[in-house]
N, C-alpha and C positions, 0 to 999 in steps of 0.2 A: 526072597519071599516069592514062592511060586503058588502054585495052583489052588486051591480051593476057591478060586474066584472065577468061577466061571458060571455064577448063580443069576445070569440074566443080563438085561439091557438097562443102560441108564439114558434118559432122555433130559437135555437141558434147553433153555431157552434165554439168550441175551439179547438186550436191545442196542439199538444203534445210540450214537450219542453225537452231540454237537459240543466242540471244544473252542475255547478261548473267549467264545462271545464278543467278539472286539478286543479290550483290552487285556483280557486275563490269559496272555501267552503261555501255554503249557501250566496253567493252573487250574482254569475254569473249565468244567464239563457239566452238560445236562443230558439225562437220559431220555431218548425218545421212543416213541411206540411204534418202531419198525424193528423185527427180529430175525435172529439167526437161531433155528432150532438144531439141535445137534443130537442124535443117537449114537451110543456107542456100546459096543461089546466085544468082548473077547472070542475069538475064535481059535481052532486048531492051530493053523499058521497061515503066513500070509498078511497081505494088506489089501483089503479093499474099502474103496471110497466112493460113494453115490451123491450126486449133487443135482438138487432140484432148484429152479427158481433163479433169482439174480447172479450173475457171474457164472452160468453153467459153462460157458465155453472159456473162461480165464481161472476159474479155482482149479490148481493141482489135485489129481487123484494118485498120487505118488507120495513118496517120502518127503517131498518138497511140500506138500501141503501145511499150511500154517495150523491148522487145528491138531493135526497129527504131530508134527513137531513140538507143540505146547503140551500135548499130552506125554510125549516122550520124556520131558523135564520131570513131570511128575513119576512115572514110572523109574526112571533111573533113579530118581531122589529117593525113594523107598524100596528100591531092589526088586522090582518086577521085570522079570527077563524072560525071553523065549515063549512069547506069546504073540498068537496072530490078533488082529484087530480089523473089526469092522466099524466104519464110520458112515452115518447118513446124515447128510446135510440139506435141510429145506431152509433157504436164504430170501430174506427180502430186502437186506441193505445192498444199495448200489456200492461196488467195489471202487475205490480210489477217488471217492467224490468228496471227502471230508465229512462222512458220516459214521465214522468210527466202525469201519467193516472189518479192520485188521484187530481193533482192540476186542471185538465181539468174538473174533476167531479165537484169540488167544484165551480169553476169560473162558468161553465155552470148553475149549480144550483141556485147560486145566482144571476147570471145575467138573467135567464129565469124567476124566481120569481119576480125580480124586474120590468121588463116589464110587466108581467102578472098583477101585482097591480098596475101600473100606473106610472112606472119609478120615484118612489119617491127617490131612492139614488142614487146620483152620482157615477160614476165609481170610484172613488177615495175611497168613502166610501165602494164600493164592493170589492174594493183591500183590504182594511184595513181589512174587514171581511174575506176574504179569506186566507189572511196569518195568522190572528188569528185561524182559523180552522186547516189549514195545520200544523202550527207551525214554518214556517220559509217562506221566501218572494221569494225565487229565483225562483222556477217554475212557482208558480201564477201570479207573475208581468210578466213573458215572455208571459204566456197564455193569460193574459187580453190585455197587450199591443203589442203583436209581436215584432220583431226584436231581438236584442242585449238588456239586461237589466241589470244593477248593482243596485242593489237593498239593502237596510238596514230597518230592522223592528226592531222600537224602541219605547217603551211605546204603544204598540198596533196601531203605525203607519207605514206606509211604504213611505219611501224616496227612490226615484229611478231616474236613467239617462237612457234614452233610445236612441239607434240608429238603423236606418234601415240597413242590410246588403245585399250587392249585389248578384247576383247569379252566380258569377264566382267562386263560392268555393261550392262543395257537402259536405255534411255531411253523412256518411256512417255508419249505425248503424247494428251492428252485435246482433241479439238478441236470446239468447238460449233460449231452452224450459223450462229450471227451473226458477222459480221466485225466488227472494231474496227480502223479504220483507224491507221497509226502516227502520223499528223499529229494525230487526235484525241487519241490516248493520251498524246502529248507536252504536249499543252495543259493537261492536267490537272496538270501537275506544277509545282512552284513555282518562282519565279525564285531564290531563294536557299534554302539548307538549313542546317539549324544543325550548328554545328563538331562536336559530338559525333557527330551522326550521319556526317558525312565521315569522322571517324575509325573510327568503327564499320566502315564499308564498305570503307575500305581496307585495315585489317586482315583482313578476312574474304576479300576478293578474293586478297590475297596469300597466304593461308592455303589458300583453296579451290584454288589452283593446284598447291601443295605437295600436299595431300591427294590429289587426281587423279594426280598424277605419281608419288607414294609408294604409291598404291593403298590408302590408308587410308580405306576407305569409310564406315567406321562413324563418323568424324567430317565426313561430308557436311551432317548434319543442322544443325550449328552454323556449317559452312564457308559455307553457301547462305543463311544469314541476311541481309537487308537492311532498309536504314532509308530509303533515297534515293528509291525509285519505286513499289514494290509496295502500300504502304498508301495512296497517292495514286489509283491506279489500280484499286483494290478496288471503287471506284463503277461502274466500267465491267464487273466481273466481281464481282457482288456475292456468290457463293459461292465466292470464291477461298480464304478462310481454312478453309472447311468441307473443302475438297478436299485442301489442304494436310495437315489433321489427319487426315483418312481416309487418305491414302497413306501418313503416317507410321506409323500404329497398323496399318496393313496390311502393315508391313513395308518401306517404302521406305527407302532411305537419306536422300534428300532429296526435296523438293516445291517449285516455285518457278514463276513466270510465264514462259513461253518468248517472249524479246523483250519487246514491248509488249503481249503478250496478244493475245485472250483464251485462247489456249490453255495448258492447266495441263501443266506436265511434271514428271514424277518420275522419278528414278534409283533403279533396283532391282537386285539381284541376279537373275539368270535364274530363282532357284529360287522367288522371291516375286512374279515379275513379274505371274502370273496372280492371285493375291489382291488385288494393288495394283489391277489393272486392274477388277476385280469391284467392288470396295468404292467406289473414287472412281466408277465408273459410277452406283453407287445415287445419288449426289449430283444427278447430272442425271436419271436416270430418276424419283425421287421427285417431281421438278419438273415432270415431263414435257416436258422437254428434249431436243431432237436432239442427238445429239453422235456423232463417230467417236472410235475408241481406235486408236492406232498404237503396236506394239512396234517400236521401231526400235534401232539399233546406230550407234555413231561410223563414219562414212565416211572413212577416213584417206586415200583416193586424190585427193581434191578433183575440181576441174573437168577433165574428161578431153577430148581431142580423138578422135574415134572414126572419123572419116573425113575425109582431107586431099586437096584438089586435088590434080591431076596436077603442077602448076608448081611446088608447094612443096617 
């Protein structure tokens, strides 16, 4: 397939996400209202990548760029060759902090490339490719669909259930300056887990989904408990338990690692959010550690196409 595809630029916007929510390891994800915006268009030749915002010094501007590599998967799959590409990235999502920056890049690259080449693939196919690239489905499913997602990645196919969440809860993200790469955070996990720990998490994962759907937020404290990954990752976030304790004492419904960390996530009523932000912030400030706090909401729309080429 070649050419008649120079009919303009596509622009997509993909949200951040928080995964696991405590017990739902590699299964649960919620989209959040921080975004990566990607503009993409064919040019005569070469590769041009421009980056603004978060990670401007860390996001590659060559063929190693994750958005470009994801777009290439689409181009090769449908047979688009010998085209130059221009990508412009405006990013709000902190990199390497457990907020789904890689998932947003992957989904954004796939979605933009699909729009740019005539929308050949369905969103379900894009989701399957995204999970294949990412290696797990929790963040990419939330990023593409929005809302709360329960996902399973089996034999290169994603199965999911989705539910929009209301805006009566805040997601409070405490983002330290230091990165923790997901691959590092996975290396500290054991190869085998105790049977009782598995039962513990299975029950709480199911319970957590019900609690969020039924808005029984007072039960989130027990529903977000975990025995499979957070205790092992504590060595990468040594003040994790103190942050959890401070958040709960300040009135948060729950606190847990966001994804692989190091971001600490708390769920709070809007009325208690400022107090939680202040009290957990003291944990960082007393250690002289730089951090940023975000007061976020669930993003129910998921990935959106903002501009479509004229031929689509």
